[in-house]
C-alpha positions in Angstrom: 0.0 0.0 -0.1 1.3 3.4 -0.8 2.7 5.2 2.3 2.6 8.8 1.2 -0.7 10.1 0.2 -3.7 9.6 2.5 -6.2 9.9 -0.4 -6.5 6.4 -1.8 -6.1 5.8 -5.4 -8.4 3.2 -7.4 -6.8 1.9 -10.7 -9.0 -0.2 -13.1 -6.8 -3.0 -14.5 -7.3 -3.7 -18.2 -5.6 -4.8 -21.2 -2.8 -2.3 -21.0 -2.2 -3.2 -17.2 -3.1 -6.8 -16.7 0.3 -8.3 -16.4 2.4 -8.7 -13.3 5.0 -6.2 -14.3 2.4 -3.5 -14.9 0.5 -4.4 -11.6 3.8 -3.5 -9.8 4.4 -0.7 -11.6 0.9 0.8 -10.7 1.4 -0.1 -7.0 4.7 2.0 -7.2 3.1 4.8 -8.9 0.5 5.0 -6.0 -2.3 2.3 -6.5 -4.1 1.7 -3.4 -6.8 -0.5 -4.7 -7.2 -2.6 -8.0 -10.8 -2.3 -9.9 -12.0 -5.1 -12.2 -15.0 -4.2 -14.6 -17.0 -7.1 -14.7 -18.8 -5.5 -17.8 -15.7 -6.9 -19.8 -13.7 -9.9 -20.3 -14.3 -13.4 -19.1 -14.6 -14.8 -15.7 -11.4 -16.7 -16.5 -9.7 -13.6 -17.3 -10.8 -12.1 -14.0 -9.6 -14.8 -11.9 -6.2 -14.8 -13.6 -5.6 -11.2 -12.8 -7.1 -11.4 -9.2 -4.4 -14.2 -8.6 -1.6 -12.0 -10.2 -2.4 -9.1 -7.9 -2.5 -11.3 -4.8 0.8 -12.5 -6.1 2.4 -9.1 -6.2 0.7 -7.6 -2.9 -1.5 -9.8 -0.8 -2.8 -6.6 1.0 -4.0 -4.8 -2.2 -7.8 -4.4 -1.8 -9.9 -5.6 -5.1 -13.0 -4.1 -6.0 -15.1 -6.2 -8.8 -17.7 -4.1 -10.5 -20.9 -6.3 -11.4 -22.3 -5.6 -14.8 -25.4 -4.9 -13.0 -28.3 -2.9 -14.6 -25.9 -1.0 -16.8 -27.2 -1.0 -20.4 -24.8 -1.3 -23.2 -25.1 -1.6 -26.9 -24.1 -5.1 -28.1 -20.3 -6.0 -28.5 -21.5 -7.7 -32.0 -22.9 -4.2 -33.1 -20.9 -2.4 -35.9 -20.2 1.3 -35.9 -23.5 3.0 -36.7 -23.0 6.5 -38.0 -25.9 9.1 -38.2 -26.8 12.6 -38.7 -29.1 14.6 -36.6 -32.9 13.9 -37.5 -31.9 10.4 -38.9 -34.2 7.6 -37.4 -31.9 5.2 -35.4 -33.7 1.7 -34.3 -32.8 0.2 -31.0 -33.7 -3.4 -30.5 -34.0 -5.8 -27.5 -33.9 -8.8 -29.8 -30.6 -10.6 -28.7 -30.6 -12.7 -31.6 -30.7 -9.7 -34.3 -27.5 -9.8 -36.6 -28.5 -7.2 -39.1 -26.9 -3.7 -39.7 -29.7 -1.5 -39.4 -30.6 -1.8 -35.7 -28.5 -1.3 -32.6 -29.0 -4.5 -30.2 -28.9 -3.4 -26.5 -28.3 -5.9 -23.8 -31.1 -5.1 -21.5 -34.1 -7.2 -22.6 -36.8 -5.2 -21.0 -35.9 -1.8 -22.5 -38.8 -1.7 -24.8 -41.1 -2.4 -21.8 -39.9 0.4 -19.9 -40.0 3.1 -22.2 -42.7 5.0 -24.0 -42.9 7.6 -26.9 -41.3 11.2 -26.0 -38.6 9.5 -23.4 -34.9 10.3 -24.0 -32.1 7.7 -24.5 -28.6 8.8 -24.1 -25.6 6.9 -25.3 -21.8 6.9 -24.6 -21.9 8.9 -21.4 -24.4 11.2 -22.7 -22.7 12.6 -25.8 -25.3 11.0 -28.1 -28.9 11.8 -27.7 -32.0 10.2 -29.1 -35.9 10.8 -28.8 -38.3 7.8 -28.6 -40.8 8.0 -31.3 -42.6 4.6 -31.3 -42.2 1.3 -29.7 -43.0 -1.6 -32.1 -42.4 -5.2 -30.6 -39.0 -5.5 -29.5 -37.8 -2.4 -31.6 -37.4 1.2 -30.2 -37.6 3.6 -33.1 -35.9 7.0 -32.2 -35.1 10.2 -33.7 -31.3 11.2 -33.4 -31.0 14.8 -31.8 -27.3 15.1 -32.7 -24.9 13.7 -35.2 -22.5 11.0 -34.4 -21.2 7.4 -34.3 -22.6 4.8 -31.8 -19.9 2.2 -31.1 -20.3 -1.7 -29.8 -20.4 -1.9 -25.8 -21.2 1.6 -25.1 -23.3 2.8 -22.2 -27.1 3.5 -22.8 -29.2 5.5 -20.3 -32.7 6.5 -20.0 -32.9 9.4 -17.5 -35.5 9.2 -14.9 -37.0 5.8 -16.0 -37.4 3.2 -13.3 -36.2 0.0 -14.5 -38.1 -3.1 -14.0 -35.0 -5.5 -14.1 -33.7 -6.8 -10.8 -30.8 -5.2 -9.1 -28.8 -8.5 -9.4 -29.1 -10.3 -12.7 -28.1 -14.1 -13.2 -25.0 -13.0 -14.7 -24.2 -10.8 -11.7 -24.8 -13.9 -9.3 -22.3 -15.9 -11.2 -19.8 -13.2 -10.8 -20.8 -12.7 -7.0 -19.9 -16.6 -6.6 -16.8 -16.0 -8.4 -16.0 -13.0 -5.9 -16.9 -15.3 -3.1 -14.6 -18.1 -4.1 -11.7 -15.8 -5.1 -11.7 -13.7 -1.9 -12.5 -10.5 -3.7 -12.9 -7.5 -1.1 -15.6 -5.6 -2.5 -18.2 -5.8 -5.1 -19.6 -2.8 -6.9 -23.2 -2.7 -7.5 -24.7 -0.4 -10.1 -27.8 1.9 -10.1 -28.7 1.3 -6.7 -32.2 2.8 -5.9 -32.3 2.0 -2.2 -30.7 0.7 0.9 -33.1 -2.1 0.8 -31.9 -3.3 -2.5 -28.5 -4.0 -1.1 -29.8 -6.6 1.2 -30.4 -8.9 -2.0 -26.4 -8.6 -2.7 -25.7 -9.4 1.1 -28.0 -12.4 1.0 -25.8 -13.8 -1.7 -22.5 -12.8 0.1 -23.5 -14.9 3.4 -20.6 -16.7 4.4 -18.0 -14.5 2.8 -16.2 -11.4 4.1 -17.0 -9.6 0.8 -18.3 -6.1 1.2 -20.4 -3.9 -1.1 -19.5 -0.6 -2.5 -23.0 1.0 -3.8 -22.8 3.0 -6.9 -25.0 6.1 -6.9 -25.7 6.9 -10.5 -29.3 8.1 -10.8 -31.9 10.3 -9.3 -33.5 7.5 -7.6 -30.2 6.7 -5.6 -29.9 10.4 -4.8 -33.5 10.4 -3.5 -32.7 7.5 -1.0 -29.0 8.7 -0.4 -29.1 8.2 3.5 -30.5 4.5 3.1 -28.0 3.4 0.8 -25.0 4.9 2.5 -26.0 3.3 5.9 -26.6 -0.1 4.2 -23.1 -0.3 2.2 -19.4 -0.7 3.2 -18.8 2.2 1.1 -20.0 4.6 -1.9 -18.7 5.1 -5.5 -19.8 8.1 -7.3 -19.8 7.3 -11.1 -20.2 10.9 -12.7 -20.7 9.5 -16.0 -23.9 7.8 -15.5 -24.9 10.4 -12.8 -24.5 13.1 -15.4 -26.4 11.2 -18.1 -29.3 10.2 -15.7 -29.7 13.7 -14.3 -28.7 17.1 -15.0 -25.1 17.4 -15.9 -24.9 20.8 -14.6 -25.8 19.5 -11.1 -22.8 17.0 -10.9 -20.5 19.3 -8.8 -23.3 19.8 -6.1 -24.5 16.2 -6.4 -20.8 15.3 -5.6 -20.5 17.4 -2.7 -23.9 16.1 -1.4 -22.9 12.5 -1.8 -19.4 13.1 0.0 -20.9 14.9 2.8 -23.5 12.0 3.3 -20.8 9.3 3.2 -18.6 11.3 5.7 -21.7 11.6 8.1 -21.8 8.0 8.4 -18.1 7.3 8.6 -18.2 5.6 5.1 -15.5 5.7 2.4 -16.5 7.4 -0.8 -14.9 7.0 -4.1 -15.0 9.8 -6.9 -15.0 8.3 -10.4 -14.9 8.9 -14.0 -12.8 11.2 -16.3 -10.7 12.6 -13.7 -7.6 12.4 -16.0 -9.6 11.2 -19.3 -7.2 13.4 -21.3 -4.1 11.2 -20.2 -5.7 8.1 -22.1 -4.2 9.4 -25.2 -1.9 12.2 -23.9 0.9 12.3 -21.5 -0.4 15.6 -19.7 -3.6 16.4 -18.2 -5.6 19.6 -18.6 -5.4 22.1 -15.9 -9.2 21.4 -15.2 -8.7 17.9 -14.5 -6.0 18.6 -11.9 -8.4 21.0 -10.4 -11.0 18.4 -10.4 -8.8 16.0 -8.5 -7.7 18.7 -5.9 -11.4 19.7 -5.3 -12.4 16.1 -4.8 -9.8 15.8 -2.2 -10.9 19.2 -0.4 -14.7 18.0 -0.6 -13.6 14.9 1.8 -13.3 12.0 -0.6 -11.7 9.0 0.6 -10.5 7.9 -2.7 -10.3 8.8 -6.4 -10.6 6.4 -9.5 -8.9 6.1 -12.9 -11.0 4.0 -15.3 -9.7 4.0 -19.2 -6.7 6.0 -18.0 -5.4 2.9 -16.6 -7.2 -0.1 -18.4 -6.8 1.0 -21.9 -4.7 4.1 -22.0 -1.4 5.1 -23.3 0.0 6.5 -19.9 -1.4 4.4 -17.2 1.5 4.5 -14.6 2.0 8.6 -15.3 -1.9 8.9 -14.8 -1.5 7.3 -11.6 1.6 8.9 -10.3 0.2 12.4 -11.3 -2.9 11.6 -9.4 -1.0 10.8 -6.3 1.1 14.0 -6.6 -2.0 16.1 -6.9 -3.7 14.4 -3.9 -0.7 14.6 -1.7 0.0 18.4 -2.5 -3.8 19.1 -1.8 -4.0 17.1 1.5 -1.3 19.1 3.0 -3.5 22.2 3.1 -6.4 20.1 4.8 -7.7 21.5 8.1 -6.6 19.0 10.8 -9.6 19.9 12.7 -12.0 19.0 10.0 -15.0 16.8 11.2 -16.2 19.0 14.4 -19.1 20.3 12.0 -19.9 16.6 11.0 -23.5 15.7 11.6 -22.7 12.6 13.8 -24.4 11.1 17.1 -22.9 12.2 20.2 -22.4 8.6 21.7 -19.2 7.2 23.4 -17.5 6.3 20.4 -18.2 9.5 18.4 -16.9 11.7 21.5 -13.6 9.3 21.8 -13.0 10.1 18.0 -13.6 13.8 18.4 -11.2 13.9 21.3 -8.4 11.9 19.4 -8.7 14.5 16.7 -8.5 17.3 19.3 -5.5 15.7 20.8 -3.7 14.9 17.5 -4.1 18.3 16.4 -3.0 20.1 19.8 -0.2 17.9 21.0 3.0 16.8 19.2 1.4 13.4 18.3 3.5 11.4 15.4 1.1 8.5 14.7 -2.4 7.2 15.5 -2.9 3.6 16.5 -6.4 1.8 16.3 -6.8 -1.7 17.6 -10.2 -2.9 16.0 -11.9 -6.1 15.4 -14.9 -4.7 13.5 -12.9 -1.6 11.8 -15.4 0.8 13.4 -12.8 2.9 15.2 -10.7 3.1 12.0 -13.7 4.7 10.0 -14.4 7.2 12.8 -10.7 8.2 13.3 -10.3 8.5 9.4 -13.5 10.7 9.1 -11.6 13.6 10.9 -8.7 13.6 8.4 -5.9 14.0 11.1 -2.6 15.0 9.8 -1.1 11.9 11.2 -1.0 8.6 9.6 -3.6 6.0 11.1 -2.0 2.5 11.8 -4.6 0.1 12.2 -4.2 -3.4 13.7 -7.1 -6.1 13.0 -7.3 -9.8 13.1 -7.6 -11.0 9.6 -6.0 -10.2 6.1 -9.6 -9.5 4.6 -10.3 -7.0 7.1 -6.9 -5.4 6.6 -7.6 -5.0 3.0 -10.9 -3.5 3.2 -9.7 -1.0 5.8 -6.7 0.1 3.7 -9.5 1.6 1.5 -10.3 4.3 4.3 -8.4 7.6 4.0 -5.1 7.7 5.8 -5.3 4.2 7.0 -2.6 1.7 7.1 -3.8 -1.5 8.2 -1.8 -4.5 9.3 -2.7 -8.2 10.9 -2.0 -8.6 14.5 0.7 -11.0 15.2 -0.5 -11.8 18.7 -3.6 -13.4 20.0 -6.3 -11.1 19.0 -9.6 -11.4 20.7 -12.5 -8.5 20.6 -12.8 -9.1 24.4 -9.1 -9.0 25.3 -8.3 -5.7 27.3 -4.6 -6.0 26.5 -5.1 -5.5 22.7 -3.8 -2.3 22.8 -0.4 -3.1 24.6 0.1 -6.0 22.4 -0.4 -4.0 19.3 2.0 -1.3 20.4 4.8 -4.0 21.1 4.0 -5.4 17.6 4.3 -2.4 15.7 7.5 -1.4 17.5 9.1 -4.9 16.8 8.1 -4.2 13.0 9.9 -0.8 13.1 6.6 1.0 12.4 7.1 2.7 15.7 10.3 4.2 17.0 11.4 5.2 20.4 10.9 8.9 19.4 7.1 8.4 18.4 4.3 10.0 20.5 1.3 8.1 19.8 -2.4 7.8 20.6 -3.9 4.4 20.8 -7.5 3.8 20.8 -9.3 0.3 21.1 -12.2 -1.4 23.1 -11.3 -1.9 26.9 -13.5 -4.2 29.0 -16.1 -4.8 26.0 -19.6 -6.2 26.8 -20.5 -8.6 23.9 -24.2 -8.2 24.7 -24.2 -4.5 23.8 -21.7 -4.6 21.1 -19.2 -2.0 22.7 -17.2 0.1 20.4 -14.1 2.2 21.1 -14.4 3.6 24.5 -11.0 4.9 25.7 -7.8 6.3 24.3 -4.2 6.6 25.7 -1.2 8.8 24.8 2.0 7.3 25.1 6.0 8.0 24.4 7.1 4.8 22.6 10.5 5.3 24.5 8.7 5.0 28.0 6.9 1.7 27.0 10.5 0.5 25.7 11.8 1.1 29.1 8.9 -0.1 31.3 8.2 -3.3 29.3 11.7 -4.1 28.5 10.9 -4.4 24.9 14.6 -4.2 23.6 
């Protein structure tokens, strides 16, 4: 995991970066989490890439994006060129092989639309108006000139899709994720928190967690419910801009990030952050500004898609994103978070006190010893200037917590129990023996002390120590 920037960088692995040397180069360039797009390539391809990532870095979190209800033109379509006012026919007939219709992969699209509806394609750059529905065919008028290519995204803004959130194809990929120990599945077009329970039911028996993608107005309308039911949130600005008003994207991004922060959930900002660098070695100034603003807004992670999957400059893009994030982080207010709309329970007050102490005293590192990961999320929420070193009990939790802003998670090398009051002392000794802590460090350590399993006790104390004192008291050398 990258040790410099605290804002995590998610890189999509594709044809340009699927081999082990490229994965290693991405990690050196700043990659904090690898993403696989389930809409492309076979299950065997994904399994092979997962195995390579694990071989290069067993601690690297992996996000697998389910195809979900994302509508696309068929891979078998040919490029279709058209002029404004031309008639374009979409069809849900999966067996159609002619050249005068555009096959889409969503078989119910003709049932969900009506005359007058809008269809957008290729991240909203192409626009069509529905004129007539005839059987499986959707007759449209092209509102702009352009070329519609295979495997391009299709959006029908403000239309409630009748398809289930998880398709049979998704279910097969969820099983693959469980078998391969994938850390996160990304679920597209989530409309409500209740929908996510469908995914969690299929994940029973697996530590795999859910990242909910907010991509339409229905998701925005039920944002609190979605955030509360997911491990984290991904803002897909491509589909969000196509499904809603593109002029609202900056404000919607801020709203989603603020809501995720409210509940202490990680939030990833995605889509076209360095789009220019797919074909060019340098970004635009507006792209650099976009990265910085996402960091200032409170994003936990930033994502590269085509830039690292198919682009000509994947390592340069990752390295630049890391540099911009690092420079921007240095301007963050270390007391950020006191205006957070969170509950004033014991753990929240402890987190606030840790934030105040870390900003007021000469603290060099913050240590969180956690079984559930809750304390790590709460401390990360406040964006302290110090690195947050988290000790937990399994590699699966370790990888998932490494998605959190500023967190560097590791596995305990001592007997770890959620009911052991000595966890914090043992963790400090373990980190000292690893060389993570040095005698000169002054640290804050937090954990659960004397927990009551009946009431699910969360972090309820913190201590401040000079490591040299502990070395002498407990004879660690």
